[in-house]
C-alpha positions in Angstrom: 1.9 24.8 -30.6 -0.5 22.1 -29.9 1.3 19.8 -32.4 4.6 20.5 -30.6 3.1 19.7 -27.2 1.6 16.5 -28.7 4.9 15.5 -30.2 6.6 16.1 -26.9 4.1 13.9 -25.1 4.6 11.1 -27.6 8.4 11.3 -27.2 8.1 11.3 -23.4 5.7 8.3 -23.5 8.0 6.4 -25.9 11.0 7.0 -23.7 9.1 5.7 -20.7 8.0 2.7 -22.5 11.6 2.0 -23.6 13.1 2.4 -20.2 14.3 -1.0 -19.1 12.7 -2.5 -16.0 14.9 -2.8 -12.9 15.9 -6.5 -12.0 13.0 -8.4 -10.5 12.1 -8.2 -6.8 10.0 -10.5 -4.6 8.2 -8.8 -1.7 7.6 -11.3 1.1 5.5 -8.9 3.2 2.7 -6.8 1.7 -0.7 -6.1 3.2 -4.2 -5.7 1.5 -5.8 -3.5 4.2 -8.8 -1.4 4.1 -8.0 2.4 4.6 -10.5 2.9 7.5 -9.4 5.7 9.8 -6.0 6.0 8.3 -7.1 7.9 5.1 -4.6 10.7 4.8 -2.6 9.6 7.8 1.1 10.5 7.7 4.1 8.1 8.2 7.6 9.2 8.5 10.2 7.1 6.7 13.4 6.4 8.6 15.6 8.2 6.1 13.7 11.4 7.0 13.5 10.9 10.8 16.4 11.2 13.3 14.6 10.6 16.5 11.2 9.6 18.1 9.4 12.4 20.0 8.7 11.9 23.6 5.1 12.1 24.9 3.8 13.1 28.2 1.9 10.2 29.7 -0.6 12.5 31.3 -1.5 14.2 28.0 -4.2 12.8 25.7 -2.5 10.6 23.2 -2.2 12.0 19.7 -0.4 9.8 17.2 0.4 12.7 14.8 2.6 14.1 17.5 5.1 11.2 17.0 5.7 12.3 13.4 9.1 14.1 13.5 9.9 14.9 9.9 8.9 17.0 7.1 7.2 15.7 4.0 6.0 12.4 5.5 4.2 9.8 3.4 0.4 10.2 3.3 -2.1 7.2 3.0 -4.6 7.3 0.1 -8.1 8.4 0.8 -9.9 5.2 -0.4 -9.6 1.5 -0.4 -9.6 1.6 -4.2 -6.9 4.2 -4.4 -4.7 2.2 -1.9 -4.9 -1.0 -3.9 -4.4 0.8 -7.3 -1.4 2.7 -6.0 0.1 -0.3 -4.3 -0.1 -2.4 -7.4 1.2 0.4 -9.6 4.3 0.6 -7.2 4.7 -3.2 -7.7 4.8 -2.8 -11.4 7.0 0.3 -11.4 9.7 -1.4 -9.3 9.3 -4.8 -11.1 8.1 -6.6 -8.0 7.3 -9.9 -9.6 5.7 -11.6 -6.6 4.3 -10.1 -3.5 3.1 -12.2 -0.5 -0.1 -10.3 0.4 -1.9 -10.8 3.6 -5.1 -9.3 5.2 -8.7 -10.2 5.6 -9.6 -12.9 3.0 -12.0 -10.8 0.9 -9.6 -8.0 0.7 -6.7 -10.4 -0.3 -8.9 -12.0 -2.9 -9.8 -8.6 -4.4 -6.1 -7.6 -4.7 -5.3 -10.9 -6.2 -8.0 -10.5 -8.8 -6.6 -7.0 -9.6 -3.0 -8.4 -10.1 -3.2 -12.2 -10.5 0.3 -12.1 -11.9 1.9 -10.6 -8.8 -0.2 -11.2 -5.7 0.5 -14.4 -3.8 -2.4 -14.7 -1.3 -1.7 -15.1 2.4 -3.8 -15.2 5.6 -2.9 -15.6 9.2 -3.9 -18.2 11.8 -3.1 -15.8 14.7 -4.8 -12.5 14.5 -8.1 -10.7 15.0 -9.2 -11.0 11.4 -9.2 -14.7 10.3 -10.6 -17.0 12.9 -10.7 -20.2 11.1 -10.3 -23.7 12.5 -7.6 -26.1 11.2 -10.1 -28.0 9.0 -11.5 -24.7 7.6 -7.8 -23.5 6.7 -7.2 -26.8 5.1 -10.3 -26.5 2.9 -9.4 -22.9 1.9 -5.7 -24.1 1.1 -7.0 -27.0 -1.0 -9.3 -24.5 -2.8 -6.4 -22.3 -3.7 -7.6 -19.4 -1.6 -4.3 -18.8 0.1 -0.8 -20.1 -0.3 1.1 -18.8 2.7 0.3 -18.3 6.4 1.2 -14.7 7.0 1.3 -12.3 8.9 1.0 -14.5 12.0 0.5 -11.9 14.6 0.6 -13.7 17.8 2.7 -11.1 19.4 0.0 -8.5 19.0 -2.4 -10.8 20.8 0.0 -11.0 23.8 0.9 -14.6 23.1 4.2 -16.5 22.4 4.6 -18.5 19.2 5.2 -21.6 21.2 1.8 -21.2 22.9 0.1 -24.6 22.7 -2.9 -23.0 21.0 -1.0 -22.5 17.7 0.6 -25.9 17.6 -2.2 -27.5 15.4 -1.7 -24.8 12.8 2.1 -25.2 12.7 1.7 -28.9 12.4 -0.8 -28.4 9.5 1.7 -25.9 7.8 4.4 -28.5 8.0 2.3 -31.4 6.7 0.9 -29.4 3.8 4.2 -27.5 3.2 2.7 -24.2 3.7 5.2 -21.5 4.4 4.7 -19.4 7.6 5.7 -15.7 8.0 5.5 -14.7 11.7 5.8 -11.3 13.2 8.9 -11.1 15.3 9.9 -7.5 15.7 8.9 -4.1 16.9 5.2 -3.0 17.3 3.8 0.5 17.1 5.7 3.4 18.8 4.1 3.9 22.2 2.0 0.9 21.3 0.2 0.6 24.6 -1.5 3.8 23.7 -2.8 2.8 20.3 -6.3 1.5 20.4 -6.2 -2.2 19.3 -2.6 -2.6 20.3 -3.1 -2.9 24.0 -2.1 -6.6 24.2 1.2 -6.2 22.2 4.1 -7.5 24.3 7.7 -6.6 23.5 9.1 -9.9 25.2 7.3 -12.0 22.5 9.7 -10.4 19.9 12.4 -12.8 21.1 13.4 -15.2 18.3 14.3 -17.7 20.9 10.5 -18.4 21.4 10.5 -20.0 17.9 12.9 -22.7 19.0 10.2 -25.0 20.3 8.3 -24.7 17.0 11.4 -25.3 15.0 12.4 -28.4 17.0 9.0 -29.9 16.7 8.6 -29.1 13.0 12.1 -29.4 11.4 10.5 -29.5 7.8 8.5 -26.3 8.3 9.4 -23.3 6.0 9.2 -20.3 8.3 10.5 -16.8 8.2 10.8 -14.4 11.1 9.3 -11.1 9.8 11.4 -8.0 10.9 14.1 -10.5 11.7 13.4 -10.4 15.4 14.5 -6.7 15.5 16.0 -5.4 17.8 17.1 -8.7 19.2 19.5 -9.5 16.3 22.0 -11.5 18.3 19.2 -13.9 19.1 18.2 -14.0 15.4 21.8 -14.9 14.5 21.9 -17.7 17.0 18.6 -19.2 15.7 19.7 -18.9 12.1 22.9 -20.7 12.9 21.1 -23.6 14.5 17.9 -24.0 12.4 18.5 -24.0 8.7 14.8 -23.9 7.9 14.5 -20.5 9.4 14.7 -17.4 7.1 14.0 -13.7 7.9 12.6 -10.7 6.1 13.6 -7.1 6.6 10.1 -5.7 6.1 9.2 -2.3 7.6 12.7 -1.9 9.1 14.0 -1.1 5.7 12.0 1.9 5.3 10.2 2.9 8.7 13.2 2.6 11.1 16.1 5.0 11.3 18.3 4.2 8.5 21.5 3.9 10.7 19.8 1.4 13.0 18.6 -0.8 10.1 21.9 -0.8 8.4 23.8 -1.7 11.5 21.3 -4.6 12.1 21.4 -5.9 8.5 25.3 -5.7 8.5 25.3 -7.7 11.6 23.4 -10.5 9.9 25.5 -10.3 6.7 28.7 -10.4 8.7 27.5 -13.5 10.5 27.3 -15.2 7.2 23.5 -15.3 6.6 23.3 -13.4 3.3 21.4 -16.3 1.7 18.6 -16.4 4.2 17.7 -12.7 4.4 14.6 -11.8 2.2 13.2 -8.5 1.1 9.8 -7.2 2.4 8.2 -3.8 2.3 5.4 -4.3 4.9 3.3 -1.8 2.9 0.3 -1.2 4.9 -1.3 2.1 3.9 1.5 4.1 2.3 2.4 2.8 -1.3 5.6 4.9 -1.5 7.0 2.5 1.1 7.6 -0.1 -1.6 10.0 2.1 -3.5 11.6 3.4 -0.3 12.3 -0.1 1.0 13.8 -1.2 -2.3 16.0 1.9 -2.5 17.2 1.3 1.2 18.6 -2.1 0.0 20.0 -0.8 -3.2 21.8 2.0 -1.4 23.3 -0.1 1.4 27.1 0.7 1.0 28.2 -2.5 2.6 26.3 -4.9 0.4 27.8 -6.3 -2.8 25.8 -6.5 -6.0 25.2 -10.2 -5.5 24.1 -9.7 -1.9 21.6 -7.1 -3.0 20.2 -9.6 -5.6 20.0 -12.3 -3.1 18.0 -10.1 -0.7 15.8 -8.6 -3.3 15.0 -11.8 -5.2 17.1 -14.9 -5.2 16.6 -15.9 -1.5 12.9 -15.6 -1.7 12.9 -17.5 -5.0 14.6 -20.4 -3.2 12.4 -20.2 -0.1 9.2 -20.1 -2.3 10.6 -22.9 -4.4 10.0 -21.0 -7.6 10.8 -23.2 -10.7 13.7 -22.5 -13.1 11.1 -21.6 -15.7 9.4 -19.1 -13.3 12.8 -17.5 -12.4 13.7 -17.3 -16.2 10.4 -15.6 -16.9 10.8 -13.1 -14.1 14.3 -12.1 -15.4 13.1 -11.7 -19.0 10.5 -9.0 -18.1 
């Protein structure tokens, strides 16, 4: 009996090893966060949620009451488990490159754990990294990071065209550092969440990027979350500024599926299939990576070539991957 069980396990293992990998993916929006108080916290994917629960503003705020689905995702219990499970998900779904942001020590740790996949990124507008322009230049020259992301001025109650950020955009253009900037929804009932009190919806407007794009026409920049829900503004900006790309991160797994598909189809129908990039915005729920990829793969209105563009080709162009890198990714 033990021999039969052993043989069965060997056959299953061989079958798993022989299973071909799916086509390569580039994730433009991953996070290396510590677990902190989110250990075990639930998150409800949009495919399992049909509505947002209302709250009584006089009642004590309880985030768990916003979860309106059965079988939500659960955050791992430790930093190590979060990193390990996230990297395992990258490998399982053949995510060849993942732009990974967070506090520099955490990003460095994740990069060391998966140097073949993690592209290090840090932000110049958030509460974590408070470096001056010369310090950022030194870190970039040393190879500590490759991309400015996620630039979170919206969470600080500040517009992207605020003069305080201009020296950083100028440096990014001069050094050809790509910039990923948050332009989309914040947390549900965000004003109640500790730490999110300064988030302002009005800074979601993609039109606020216009001054930045006019001043820096050679800047590689992508609007994370594609300026959702202000998609018409995003389309206007994409039409006018060819150096602007978008990612679909978080919206592709957290938002109601019907809403995301409607918004994605708007951008596709407007002709911008070549400037839409995949992102998971995996924060504390590693399952989000596979869920986000599946959402793109299952979109009934996307052609096979459009899916490949969103999941890989557009980001490969934006990141300026070499022909050799692209060929290597597709051989794996």
